[in-house]
Z-matrix of the N, CA and C atoms (Angstrom, degrees):
N
C 1 1.454
C 2 1.523 1 109.38
N 3 1.338 2 116.10 1 129.85
C 4 1.457 3 119.74 2 177.73
C 5 1.520 4 110.32 3 -76.79
N 6 1.309 5 115.22 4 160.70
C 7 1.471 6 119.96 5 178.80
C 8 1.526 7 110.40 6 -61.56
N 9 1.323 8 116.67 7 -38.61
C 10 1.470 9 120.56 8 -178.57
C 11 1.528 10 111.01 9 -63.32
N 12 1.328 11 116.74 10 -44.11
C 13 1.464 12 119.85 11 179.82
C 14 1.521 13 109.88 12 -67.65
N 15 1.325 14 117.04 13 -42.65
C 16 1.464 15 120.28 14 178.93
C 17 1.530 16 110.63 15 -58.93
N 18 1.318 17 116.54 16 -44.86
C 19 1.464 18 119.92 17 -179.46
C 20 1.524 19 111.85 18 -65.88
N 21 1.339 20 116.09 19 -37.44
C 22 1.461 21 120.07 20 178.95
C 23 1.524 22 111.06 21 -64.16
N 24 1.323 23 116.38 22 -46.27
C 25 1.463 24 120.98 23 179.19
C 26 1.516 25 110.70 24 -62.99
N 27 1.327 26 116.24 25 -45.15
C 28 1.468 27 120.18 26 -178.46
C 29 1.523 28 111.37 27 -64.11
N 30 1.323 29 116.58 28 -41.13
C 31 1.462 30 120.36 29 -179.98
C 32 1.528 31 111.44 30 -62.86
N 33 1.331 32 116.51 31 -39.64
C 34 1.459 33 120.23 32 -178.79
C 35 1.520 34 112.42 33 -73.26
N 36 1.315 35 116.79 34 -50.99
C 37 1.460 36 120.49 35 -172.22
C 38 1.529 37 113.43 36 -79.22
N 39 1.323 38 117.21 37 -20.96
C 40 1.467 39 119.61 38 179.34
C 41 1.523 40 112.36 39 -72.62
N 42 1.332 41 116.86 40 -7.65
C 43 1.474 42 120.14 41 177.32
C 44 1.525 43 111.81 42 -71.99
N 45 1.315 44 115.93 43 -17.58
C 46 1.461 45 120.58 44 -173.03
C 47 1.530 46 111.27 45 -96.94
N 48 1.343 47 116.85 46 165.01
C 49 1.470 48 120.53 47 -172.99
C 50 1.533 49 113.13 48 -53.59
N 51 1.315 50 114.33 49 138.03
C 52 1.466 51 122.76 50 -179.89
C 53 1.523 52 109.03 51 -100.78
N 54 1.336 53 116.55 52 134.14
C 55 1.455 54 121.60 53 -179.08
C 56 1.531 55 109.36 54 -130.04
N 57 1.315 56 115.99 55 145.26
C 58 1.457 57 122.89 56 176.42
C 59 1.521 58 109.13 57 -115.64
N 60 1.339 59 116.57 58 132.04
C 61 1.456 60 121.08 59 -177.42
C 62 1.531 61 109.88 60 -126.84
N 63 1.323 62 117.33 61 146.59
C 64 1.462 63 120.24 62 175.48
C 65 1.521 64 110.81 63 -77.61
N 66 1.305 65 115.83 64 169.92
C 67 1.459 66 121.39 65 174.65
C 68 1.534 67 109.49 66 -62.87
N 69 1.344 68 115.92 67 135.84
C 70 1.456 69 120.55 68 176.85
C 71 1.518 70 114.99 69 90.10
N 72 1.330 71 117.54 70 7.32
C 73 1.459 72 120.86 71 179.37
C 74 1.531 73 110.25 72 -79.90
N 75 1.327 74 117.58 73 123.16
C 76 1.461 75 120.99 74 176.35
C 77 1.530 76 108.47 75 -80.48
N 78 1.310 77 115.48 76 122.96
C 79 1.470 78 121.66 77 -179.16
C 80 1.524 79 111.86 78 -90.23
N 81 1.336 80 115.20 79 -39.35
C 82 1.463 81 121.16 80 -179.62
C 83 1.526 82 107.52 81 -140.50
N 84 1.317 83 116.77 82 135.88
C 85 1.460 84 121.51 83 176.32
C 86 1.526 85 109.99 84 -93.14
N 87 1.332 86 116.12 85 154.57
C 88 1.464 87 120.73 86 174.89
C 89 1.524 88 110.05 87 -59.60
N 90 1.336 89 116.02 88 143.91
C 91 1.470 90 123.85 89 -179.01
C 92 1.524 91 112.72 90 66.63
N 93 1.321 92 115.96 91 17.34
C 94 1.460 93 121.20 92 176.79
C 95 1.526 94 108.30 93 -112.58
N 96 1.311 95 116.79 94 131.31
C 97 1.462 96 119.98 95 177.47
C 98 1.526 97 109.22 96 -78.32
N 99 1.334 98 117.81 97 120.76
C 100 1.465 99 119.99 98 -179.85
C 101 1.520 100 111.21 99 -60.79
N 102 1.317 101 116.11 100 142.89
C 103 1.461 102 120.56 101 179.82
C 104 1.525 103 112.25 102 -91.86
N 105 1.346 104 116.39 103 -14.52
C 106 1.456 105 121.09 104 -177.29
C 107 1.525 106 109.91 105 -143.60
N 108 1.328 107 114.26 106 169.62
C 109 1.456 108 121.64 107 164.86
C 110 1.522 109 106.68 108 -97.94
N 111 1.320 110 116.94 109 137.11
C 112 1.451 111 121.85 110 -179.95
C 113 1.524 112 109.80 111 -101.73
N 114 1.318 113 116.59 112 124.44
C 115 1.466 114 121.99 113 175.77
C 116 1.519 115 107.49 114 -103.97
N 117 1.320 116 116.59 115 116.09
C 118 1.455 117 122.73 116 -171.55
C 119 1.529 118 110.92 117 -87.95
N 120 1.311 119 115.69 118 120.46
C 121 1.465 120 122.13 119 -178.74
C 122 1.525 121 111.21 120 -101.73
N 123 1.323 122 116.27 121 -44.90
C 124 1.465 123 121.03 122 179.10
C 125 1.523 124 109.15 123 -138.84
N 126 1.350 125 115.82 124 147.80
C 127 1.460 126 120.52 125 175.91
C 128 1.519 127 113.01 126 95.22
N 129 1.333 128 115.13 127 -165.72
C 130 1.465 129 122.17 128 179.24
C 131 1.519 130 109.41 129 -138.95
N 132 1.334 131 115.12 130 147.31
C 133 1.467 132 121.94 131 178.43
C 134 1.520 133 108.09 132 -128.43
N 135 1.327 134 116.80 133 130.96
C 136 1.458 135 120.57 134 177.80
C 137 1.524 136 110.94 135 -101.19
N 138 1.308 137 114.75 136 140.50
C 139 1.466 138 123.55 137 172.42
C 140 1.519 139 106.31 138 -105.27
N 141 1.332 140 117.30 139 124.47
C 142 1.455 141 118.29 140 -172.83
C 143 1.520 142 112.41 141 -150.73
N 144 1.327 143 113.80 142 162.78
C 145 1.453 144 122.64 143 172.83
C 146 1.527 145 107.28 144 -114.05
N 147 1.323 146 116.97 145 171.32
C 148 1.456 147 121.58 146 177.87
C 149 1.520 148 108.34 147 -122.00
N 150 1.329 149 116.41 148 126.14
C 151 1.457 150 121.13 149 -178.78
C 152 1.521 151 110.42 150 -73.69
N 153 1.329 152 115.79 151 170.87
C 154 1.470 153 120.05 152 179.57
C 155 1.524 154 111.33 153 -65.20
N 156 1.348 155 116.39 154 -17.68
C 157 1.462 156 120.19 155 176.82
C 158 1.529 157 112.43 156 -87.92
N 159 1.323 158 115.77 157 -3.03
C 160 1.457 159 119.81 158 -179.83
C 161 1.519 160 113.92 159 89.76
N 162 1.352 161 118.18 160 8.96
C 163 1.458 162 121.77 161 179.74
C 164 1.522 163 110.94 162 -88.25
N 165 1.316 164 116.50 163 143.46
C 166 1.460 165 120.86 164 175.64
C 167 1.526 166 109.72 165 -77.26
N 168 1.326 167 115.69 166 135.05
C 169 1.460 168 122.15 167 175.32
C 170 1.530 169 106.93 168 -119.69
N 171 1.316 170 116.14 169 109.01
C 172 1.461 171 120.96 170 -173.81
C 173 1.525 172 110.64 171 -76.59
N 174 1.328 173 115.41 172 129.41
C 175 1.460 174 122.63 173 178.31
C 176 1.523 175 110.65 174 -95.54
N 177 1.326 176 115.49 175 -40.46
C 178 1.463 177 120.54 176 -178.11
C 179 1.518 178 109.02 177 -158.31
N 180 1.315 179 115.15 178 158.28
C 181 1.462 180 121.35 179 174.20
C 182 1.516 181 107.89 180 -129.65
N 183 1.310 182 116.42 181 128.01
C 184 1.458 183 122.11 182 -178.85
C 185 1.521 184 110.08 183 -100.04
N 186 1.324 185 115.45 184 142.22
C 187 1.454 186 122.08 185 176.72
C 188 1.524 187 108.09 186 -131.31
N 189 1.336 188 118.85 187 165.23
C 190 1.466 189 119.61 188 177.91
C 191 1.536 190 109.38 189 -58.19
N 192 1.287 191 120.93 190 137.72
C 193 1.446 192 132.08 191 7.13
C 194 1.535 193 110.15 192 -112.19
N 195 1.319 194 115.87 193 58.97
C 196 1.458 195 121.17 194 -179.94
C 197 1.530 196 110.52 195 -76.54
N 198 1.346 197 114.98 196 154.34
C 199 1.461 198 119.96 197 169.44
C 200 1.523 199 107.49 198 -135.11
N 201 1.302 200 115.64 199 138.07
C 202 1.474 201 120.88 200 -168.82
C 203 1.517 202 109.38 201 -157.43
N 204 1.383 203 116.42 202 163.43
C 205 1.473 204 131.25 203 0.33
C 206 1.520 205 111.02 204 -93.33
N 207 1.322 206 117.62 205 109.13
C 208 1.451 207 121.62 206 -172.85
C 209 1.522 208 113.54 207 -76.81
N 210 1.318 209 118.52 208 -24.20
C 211 1.475 210 119.37 209 176.64
C 212 1.516 211 109.73 210 -61.81
N 213 1.314 212 116.40 211 -41.82
C 214 1.461 213 120.31 212 178.59
C 215 1.523 214 110.38 213 -67.83
N 216 1.335 215 117.05 214 -39.58
C 217 1.469 216 121.25 215 -177.68
C 218 1.525 217 110.83 216 -66.42
N 219 1.327 218 116.91 217 -46.53
C 220 1.464 219 121.15 218 -173.86
C 221 1.526 220 111.85 219 -79.22
N 222 1.344 221 116.27 220 -44.83
C 223 1.465 222 120.45 221 -172.11
C 224 1.517 223 114.75 222 -106.79
N 225 1.342 224 115.91 223 -5.30
C 226 1.470 225 120.57 224 -173.50
C 227 1.529 226 111.20 225 56.02
N 228 1.337 227 115.75 226 31.27
C 229 1.458 228 121.16 227 176.49
C 230 1.521 229 109.17 228 -65.80
N 231 1.320 230 119.27 229 128.70
C 232 1.466 231 120.33 230 178.99
C 233 1.529 232 110.94 231 -56.17
N 234 1.307 233 115.21 232 133.88
C 235 1.457 234 119.86 233 -178.67
C 236 1.531 235 110.49 234 -78.33
N 237 1.341 236 116.81 235 124.23
C 238 1.463 237 121.79 236 -178.52
C 239 1.527 238 112.43 237 -109.85
N 240 1.342 239 116.81 238 0.68
C 241 1.450 240 119.01 239 -168.87
C 242 1.533 241 113.08 240 -122.54
N 243 1.330 242 113.48 241 160.31
C 244 1.447 243 121.46 242 171.40
C 245 1.529 244 108.63 243 -91.08
N 246 1.324 245 115.39 244 150.59
C 247 1.461 246 121.91 245 172.20
C 248 1.527 247 107.39 246 -124.71
N 249 1.333 248 115.96 247 123.62
C 250 1.458 249 120.08 248 -174.78
C 251 1.524 250 110.08 249 -140.11
N 252 1.332 251 116.67 250 143.03
C 253 1.452 252 120.57 251 178.63
C 254 1.523 253 110.64 252 -71.67
N 255 1.334 254 116.23 253 133.82
C 256 1.462 255 121.40 254 176.48
C 257 1.521 256 111.46 255 -89.75
N 258 1.317 257 116.01 256 -25.09
C 259 1.461 258 123.04 257 -178.43
C 260 1.533 259 107.41 258 -139.81
N 261 1.326 260 119.11 259 169.05
C 262 1.461 261 118.73 260 169.63
C 263 1.528 262 109.39 261 -52.39
N 264 1.310 263 116.49 262 131.18
C 265 1.464 264 120.94 263 -165.69
C 266 1.527 265 111.73 264 -133.50
N 267 1.325 266 115.04 265 143.73
C 268 1.462 267 122.19 266 174.82
C 269 1.523 268 108.39 267 -119.01
N 270 1.331 269 116.06 268 129.05
C 271 1.463 270 122.69 269 -176.86
C 272 1.515 271 110.68 270 -133.33
N 273 1.323 272 115.07 271 154.94
C 274 1.460 273 120.72 272 166.08
C 275 1.522 274 107.42 273 -107.66
N 276 1.313 275 116.54 274 137.45
C 277 1.461 276 123.28 275 -177.63
C 278 1.522 277 108.20 276 -97.19
N 279 1.337 278 116.47 277 109.64
C 280 1.462 279 121.79 278 -172.05
C 281 1.526 280 109.95 279 -109.48
N 282 1.333 281 119.04 280 130.41
C 283 1.469 282 120.81 281 176.02
C 284 1.535 283 110.88 282 -57.50
N 285 1.308 284 116.26 283 141.08
C 286 1.460 285 120.97 284 -176.11
C 287 1.529 286 111.51 285 -58.07
N 288 1.317 287 116.75 286 -46.46
C 289 1.463 288 120.29 287 -177.18
C 290 1.524 289 111.37 288 -63.09
N 291 1.338 290 116.48 289 -38.23
C 292 1.458 291 120.83 290 -179.71
C 293 1.524 292 110.87 291 -68.00
N 294 1.334 293 116.71 292 -41.31
C 295 1.464 294 120.34 293 179.52
C 296 1.523 295 110.81 294 -64.07
N 297 1.332 296 117.14 295 -44.12
C 298 1.457 297 121.14 296 -179.22
C 299 1.527 298 111.08 297 -65.33
N 300 1.307 299 117.41 298 -43.33
C 301 1.464 300 121.24 299 179.73
C 302 1.527 301 111.03 300 -62.70
N 303 1.328 302 116.44 301 -40.50
C 304 1.464 303 120.71 302 179.42
C 305 1.519 304 111.02 303 -63.80
N 306 1.316 305 116.65 304 -46.52
C 307 1.463 306 120.07 305 -178.60
C 308 1.525 307 110.53 306 -64.18
N 309 1.314 308 117.06 307 -44.83
C 310 1.462 309 120.96 308 -176.16
C 311 1.523 310 112.64 309 -67.27
N 312 1.299 311 117.92 310 -24.77
C 313 1.469 312 120.99 311 -177.83
C 314 1.528 313 112.94 312 -95.79
N 315 1.349 314 117.04 313 4.39
C 316 1.467 315 120.46 314 -179.06
C 317 1.536 316 109.44 315 -132.53
N 318 1.332 317 116.95 316 94.28
C 319 1.464 318 120.49 317 -177.74
C 320 1.532 319 113.80 318 -57.62
N 321 1.332 320 118.00 319 -33.09
C 322 1.459 321 119.81 320 179.78
C 323 1.528 322 111.28 321 -67.33
N 324 1.324 323 116.43 322 -33.12
C 325 1.461 324 120.01 323 176.74
C 326 1.527 325 110.17 324 -71.96
N 327 1.341 326 116.67 325 -39.21
C 328 1.471 327 120.89 326 176.77
C 329 1.526 328 110.10 327 -60.94
N 330 1.341 329 116.53 328 -43.95
C 331 1.464 330 120.91 329 -179.80
C 332 1.531 331 110.43 330 -62.93
N 333 1.321 332 116.36 331 -41.30
C 334 1.467 333 119.89 332 178.61
C 335 1.525 334 110.91 333 -65.04
N 336 1.332 335 116.15 334 -41.85
C 337 1.460 336 120.48 335 178.65
C 338 1.522 337 110.52 336 -63.36
N 339 1.333 338 116.39 337 -41.59
C 340 1.464 339 120.86 338 178.02
C 341 1.525 340 110.73 339 -63.62
N 342 1.323 341 116.56 340 -38.99
C 343 1.462 342 120.89 341 177.62
C 344 1.522 343 110.75 342 -61.45
N 345 1.320 344 116.42 343 -41.49
C 346 1.467 345 120.20 344 178.71
C 347 1.533 346 110.71 345 -64.70
N 348 1.328 347 115.57 346 -40.36
C 349 1.472 348 119.58 347 179.87
C 350 1.521 349 110.08 348 -61.32
N 351 1.340 350 117.42 349 -44.48
C 352 1.459 351 120.38 350 -179.04
C 353 1.521 352 111.64 351 -66.28
N 354 1.323 353 117.10 352 -38.86
C 355 1.465 354 119.48 353 176.99
C 356 1.524 355 110.35 354 -63.83
N 357 1.332 356 115.23 355 -40.84
C 358 1.457 357 118.98 356 177.41
C 359 1.512 358 112.25 357 -63.78
N 360 1.348 359 116.52 358 -39.03
C 361 1.463 360 120.75 359 178.02
C 362 1.521 361 111.10 360 -64.83
N 363 1.335 362 117.10 361 -39.40
C 364 1.460 363 120.22 362 177.50
C 365 1.525 364 110.14 363 -59.81
N 366 1.341 365 115.94 364 -41.70
C 367 1.449 366 119.73 365 178.22
C 368 1.512 367 112.60 366 -64.23
N 369 1.337 368 116.60 367 -42.99
C 370 1.460 369 120.56 368 178.99
C 371 1.524 370 111.82 369 -65.51
N 372 1.342 371 116.55 370 -38.74
C 373 1.460 372 119.62 371 178.63
C 374 1.526 373 111.08 372 -66.36
N 375 1.337 374 115.30 373 -37.15
C 376 1.454 375 119.08 374 176.30
C 377 1.515 376 111.36 375 -62.45
N 378 1.325 377 116.08 376 -43.31
C 379 1.462 378 120.07 377 175.93
C 380 1.519 379 110.83 378 -59.51
N 381 1.339 380 115.96 379 -43.07
C 382 1.457 381 120.87 380 -177.50
C 383 1.522 382 110.99 381 -62.29
N 384 1.347 383 116.83 382 -41.68
C 385 1.459 384 120.87 383 179.21
C 386 1.530 385 110.41 384 -59.83
N 387 1.332 386 116.20 385 -46.65
C 388 1.463 387 119.43 386 -178.15
C 389 1.529 388 111.53 387 -72.60
N 390 1.321 389 116.21 388 -29.31
C 391 1.458 390 119.39 389 176.68
C 392 1.520 391 110.91 390 -66.56
N 393 1.345 392 116.53 391 -40.53
C 394 1.455 393 120.87 392 -174.75
C 395 1.526 394 113.50 393 -84.12
N 396 1.331 395 117.14 394 -31.32
C 397 1.464 396 118.35 395 -172.95
C 398 1.521 397 114.42 396 -129.74
N 399 1.319 398 117.30 397 -5.08
C 400 1.446 399 119.14 398 -175.81
C 401 1.520 400 112.92 399 -95.96
N 402 1.329 401 114.02 400 174.68
C 403 1.451 402 120.98 401 175.49
C 404 1.526 403 109.24 402 -93.01
N 405 1.315 404 116.02 403 172.15
C 406 1.467 405 119.87 404 176.57
C 407 1.523 406 110.11 405 -59.97
N 408 1.336 407 116.47 406 -39.05
C 409 1.460 408 118.73 407 -179.20
C 410 1.528 409 111.73 408 -67.95
N 411 1.341 410 117.51 409 -39.41
C 412 1.467 411 119.15 410 178.91
C 413 1.518 412 110.93 411 -64.88
N 414 1.323 413 117.46 412 -36.83
C 415 1.468 414 120.57 413 177.55
C 416 1.521 415 110.48 414 -65.35
N 417 1.326 416 116.36 415 -40.18
C 418 1.460 417 120.38 416 177.88
C 419 1.525 418 110.92 417 -65.01
N 420 1.323 419 116.79 418 -47.36
C 421 1.466 420 120.36 419 -178.96
C 422 1.520 421 110.85 420 -62.06
N 423 1.333 422 116.62 421 -40.63
C 424 1.468 423 120.02 422 178.31
C 425 1.523 424 110.97 423 -58.79
N 426 1.330 425 117.55 424 -43.74
C 427 1.460 426 121.00 425 179.89
C 428 1.520 427 111.57 426 -66.59
N 429 1.314 428 117.21 427 -37.13
C 430 1.467 429 120.48 428 178.59
C 431 1.524 430 110.97 429 -65.40
N 432 1.325 431 116.19 430 -43.95
C 433 1.465 432 119.85 431 179.50
C 434 1.523 433 110.96 432 -64.97
N 435 1.333 434 116.42 433 -46.50
C 436 1.465 435 120.86 434 179.26
C 437 1.522 436 110.60 435 -61.53
N 438 1.333 437 116.84 436 -42.60
C 439 1.459 438 120.71 437 178.99
C 440 1.510 439 112.54 438 -62.02
N 441 1.331 440 117.14 439 -39.31
C 442 1.463 441 120.49 440 178.54
C 443 1.525 442 111.46 441 -63.08
N 444 1.332 443 116.29 442 -44.79
C 445 1.463 444 120.08 443 -178.71
C 446 1.536 445 111.67 444 -66.05
N 447 1.322 446 116.92 445 -35.55
C 448 1.465 447 119.81 446 -175.62
C 449 1.524 448 113.19 447 -87.98
N 450 1.323 449 117.12 448 -39.99
C 451 1.462 450 119.73 449 -170.91
C 452 1.526 451 114.62 450 -129.75
N 453 1.329 452 117.05 451 -7.21
C 454 1.458 453 119.36 452 -173.64
C 455 1.516 454 113.52 453 -70.50
N 456 1.318 455 115.09 454 154.94
C 457 1.464 456 122.74 455 176.17
C 458 1.526 457 107.71 456 -110.35
N 459 1.339 458 116.34 457 116.37
C 460 1.455 459 120.00 458 -178.48
C 461 1.521 460 110.52 459 -81.99
N 462 1.312 461 116.31 460 134.03
C 463 1.460 462 121.95 461 -179.93
C 464 1.531 463 110.23 462 -95.38
N 465 1.321 464 116.16 463 175.80
C 466 1.467 465 120.54 464 -176.44
C 467 1.519 466 113.02 465 -64.23
N 468 1.338 467 116.81 466 -29.06
C 469 1.465 468 118.76 467 -178.83
C 470 1.526 469 113.14 468 -86.71
N 471 1.338 470 116.86 469 5.59
C 472 1.460 471 121.19 470 176.69
C 473 1.509 472 114.81 471 92.52
N 474 1.318 473 117.54 472 -7.96
C 475 1.464 474 120.17 473 177.11
C 476 1.524 475 110.06 474 -77.66
N 477 1.335 476 116.36 475 168.94
C 478 1.453 477 121.53 476 -179.84
C 479 1.519 478 110.13 477 -122.37
N 480 1.327 479 115.37 478 142.88
C 481 1.452 480 121.75 479 172.16
C 482 1.518 481 107.78 480 -108.53
N 483 1.314 482 116.15 481 122.10
C 484 1.457 483 122.13 482 179.73
C 485 1.522 484 107.99 483 -109.57
N 486 1.321 485 116.22 484 115.45
C 487 1.466 486 120.79 485 -179.71
C 488 1.530 487 109.30 486 -78.94
N 489 1.306 488 114.79 487 82.59
C 490 1.464 489 122.25 488 -179.46
C 491 1.512 490 108.27 489 -157.27
N 492 1.313 491 115.55 490 148.37
C 493 1.461 492 121.08 491 177.01
C 494 1.521 493 109.57 492 -97.66
N 495 1.316 494 116.60 493 172.77
C 496 1.464 495 119.83 494 175.77
C 497 1.528 496 111.03 495 -64.19
N 498 1.318 497 116.83 496 -30.86
C 499 1.472 498 120.58 497 176.18
C 500 1.526 499 110.03 498 -64.21
N 501 1.354 500 116.49 499 -41.71
C 502 1.468 501 120.40 500 178.10
C 503 1.521 502 110.92 501 -62.47
N 504 1.328 503 116.46 502 -45.13
C 505 1.468 504 120.54 503 -179.25
C 506 1.525 505 110.40 504 -63.84
N 507 1.319 506 117.04 505 -37.23
C 508 1.464 507 120.60 506 177.41
C 509 1.525 508 110.50 507 -61.05
N 510 1.330 509 116.64 508 -43.38
C 511 1.468 510 120.95 509 -179.71
C 512 1.522 511 111.51 510 -66.12
N 513 1.326 512 117.39 511 -34.24
C 514 1.456 513 120.72 512 -178.54
C 515 1.526 514 111.77 513 -76.85
N 516 1.315 515 116.76 514 -33.98
C 517 1.462 516 120.58 515 -174.48
C 518 1.524 517 113.73 516 -93.22
N 519 1.345 518 117.21 517 -16.86
C 520 1.456 519 120.52 518 -175.87
C 521 1.516 520 113.05 519 81.43
N 522 1.339 521 116.89 520 7.92
C 523 1.456 522 121.50 521 176.39
C 524 1.519 523 109.69 522 -88.96
N 525 1.326 524 116.70 523 160.09
C 526 1.456 525 119.83 524 176.17
C 527 1.524 526 109.60 525 -75.60
N 528 1.315 527 115.21 526 157.81
C 529 1.469 528 120.04 527 178.08
C 530 1.519 529 110.50 528 -59.12
N 531 1.314 530 117.89 529 -38.62
C 532 1.456 531 121.62 530 -178.98
C 533 1.531 532 111.28 531 -66.41
N 534 1.338 533 116.02 532 -39.56
C 535 1.466 534 119.82 533 179.62
C 536 1.517 535 111.05 534 -67.03
N 537 1.323 536 117.02 535 -42.73
C 538 1.464 537 120.70 536 177.75
C 539 1.525 538 110.21 537 -60.11
N 540 1.323 539 116.47 538 -44.53
C 541 1.461 540 120.51 539 179.85
C 542 1.523 541 111.36 540 -60.63
N 543 1.336 542 116.44 541 -42.75
C 544 1.465 543 120.82 542 -179.49
C 545 1.527 544 111.43 543 -65.81
N 546 1.339 545 116.51 544 -45.91
C 547 1.455 546 119.82 545 -178.56
C 548 1.525 547 111.56 546 -71.53
N 549 1.315 548 117.15 547 -31.86
C 550 1.455 549 120.81 548 177.38
C 551 1.539 550 109.70 549 -65.84
N 552 1.324 551 115.47 550 -37.80
C 553 1.465 552 120.16 551 178.46
C 554 1.533 553 110.51 552 -60.65
N 555 1.317 554 117.20 553 -38.07
C 556 1.468 555 120.67 554 178.11
C 557 1.537 556 110.65 555 -64.65
N 558 1.329 557 116.40 556 -41.05
C 559 1.465 558 119.87 557 179.02
C 560 1.521 559 111.36 558 -67.44
N 561 1.328 560 115.95 559 -34.89
C 562 1.461 561 119.62 560 176.06
C 563 1.524 562 110.66 561 -63.88
N 564 1.329 563 117.14 562 -41.61
C 565 1.463 564 121.64 563 179.93
C 566 1.525 565 111.38 564 -61.97
N 567 1.334 566 116.36 565 -28.61
C 568 1.465 567 121.04 566 178.23
C 569 1.528 568 111.66 567 -90.32
N 570 1.335 569 116.02 568 4.36
C 571 1.476 570 122.86 569 178.29
C 572 1.530 571 112.22 570 60.62
N 573 1.332 572 115.60 571 34.08
C 574 1.461 573 121.08 572 177.31
C 575 1.523 574 111.69 573 -93.13
N 576 1.322 575 117.09 574 -29.68
C 577 1.460 576 121.73 575 179.60
C 578 1.525 577 109.31 576 -140.48
N 579 1.319 578 114.46 577 163.16
C 580 1.458 579 121.78 578 168.93
C 581 1.522 580 106.97 579 -144.03
N 582 1.307 581 117.15 580 158.18
C 583 1.456 582 120.19 581 -176.94
C 584 1.518 583 111.26 582 -127.72
N 585 1.323 584 114.45 583 151.85
C 586 1.457 585 123.38 584 171.49
C 587 1.514 586 106.00 585 -136.46
N 588 1.304 587 117.67 586 177.41
C 589 1.456 588 120.24 587 -178.05
C 590 1.532 589 110.19 588 -61.94
N 591 1.339 590 115.68 589 114.66
C 592 1.462 591 120.84 590 176.04
C 593 1.513 592 115.39 591 76.67
N 594 1.339 593 118.67 592 9.80
C 595 1.463 594 119.56 593 179.86
C 596 1.521 595 110.84 594 -149.46
N 597 1.326 596 114.70 595 156.82
C 598 1.461 597 123.02 596 178.51
C 599 1.520 598 107.78 597 -129.37
N 600 1.315 599 116.88 598 131.48
C 601 1.458 600 121.97 599 177.50
C 602 1.518 601 109.19 600 -103.47
N 603 1.323 602 116.31 601 124.90
C 604 1.461 603 122.25 602 178.90
C 605 1.521 604 107.28 603 -105.87
N 606 1.324 605 116.55 604 116.50
C 607 1.461 606 120.81 605 -173.93
C 608 1.522 607 111.98 606 -65.44
N 609 1.341 608 116.32 607 -44.02
C 610 1.460 609 120.94 608 -176.68
C 611 1.525 610 109.82 609 -152.83
N 612 1.327 611 116.39 610 118.35
C 613 1.466 612 119.99 611 176.71
C 614 1.528 613 109.92 612 -63.66
N 615 1.345 614 116.31 613 -37.75
C 616 1.469 615 119.99 614 -179.97
C 617 1.525 616 111.08 615 -59.63
N 618 1.324 617 117.10 616 -39.28
C 619 1.466 618 120.64 617 179.19
C 620 1.521 619 111.07 618 -66.40
N 621 1.344 620 116.63 619 -39.91
C 622 1.461 621 119.88 620 177.06
C 623 1.525 622 110.88 621 -66.26
N 624 1.333 623 116.86 622 -40.97
C 625 1.463 624 120.17 623 178.78
C 626 1.527 625 111.01 624 -63.20
N 627 1.324 626 116.85 625 -39.39
C 628 1.461 627 120.96 626 178.18
C 629 1.530 628 110.14 627 -63.83
N 630 1.320 629 115.84 628 -43.00
C 631 1.452 630 119.75 629 179.19
C 632 1.520 631 110.90 630 -66.85
N 633 1.326 632 116.97 631 -38.63
C 634 1.461 633 120.88 632 178.56
C 635 1.523 634 110.45 633 -62.20
N 636 1.325 635 116.34 634 -41.63
C 637 1.472 636 120.72 635 178.65
C 638 1.509 637 112.10 636 -66.37
N 639 1.338 638 116.22 637 -36.32
C 640 1.459 639 120.18 638 -179.22
C 641 1.526 640 111.88 639 -70.60
N 642 1.353 641 116.05 640 -28.67
C 643 1.464 642 120.76 641 -178.25
C 644 1.522 643 112.55 642 -81.40
N 645 1.327 644 118.04 643 -12.81
C 646 1.463 645 120.89 644 -176.52
C 647 1.532 646 111.41 645 -99.35
């Protein structure tokens, strides 16, 4: 996203009511038609389904300056997912008609939105490849690499800190918590990652990418 597009979106959507939510607040329930478009200013929001076992399966994670759910706004696609805050979150509540009119009248915003959709599709296709042909470890490594690029904080020594727990990674990858723990232990033994409460440290993305390539 260019600075000009970011400023344009922020200027338009910041006119609408601002709301602050704690971590774990459900914004939209599955099978519920959203009443607004949410413009994300601070924090993260997860879009997820719930398996028959009661486990969350993450479909997407939104970060600033995302606005959602646009599939429902543009196509009136029935909403099948939950939307919940992953962290303390600040949002602007935008009327659906106003959000749609703004997007349709600004080609640069449409192009940016389309770019985000394609990037998201690339991520989903990557998950699908590892789901269908990869091992549990390759699926875990793929999620760690993707998480670093999207949400990780790079430190001075080149490593990344990913603010996520093993439970979060399990929900994103579709693996069980026990499987993630087992495969994470193997990566720790190879000194590729380390964990602390609520965070994962990745020593080198290049090393994980090399290992991912070797496993495929």
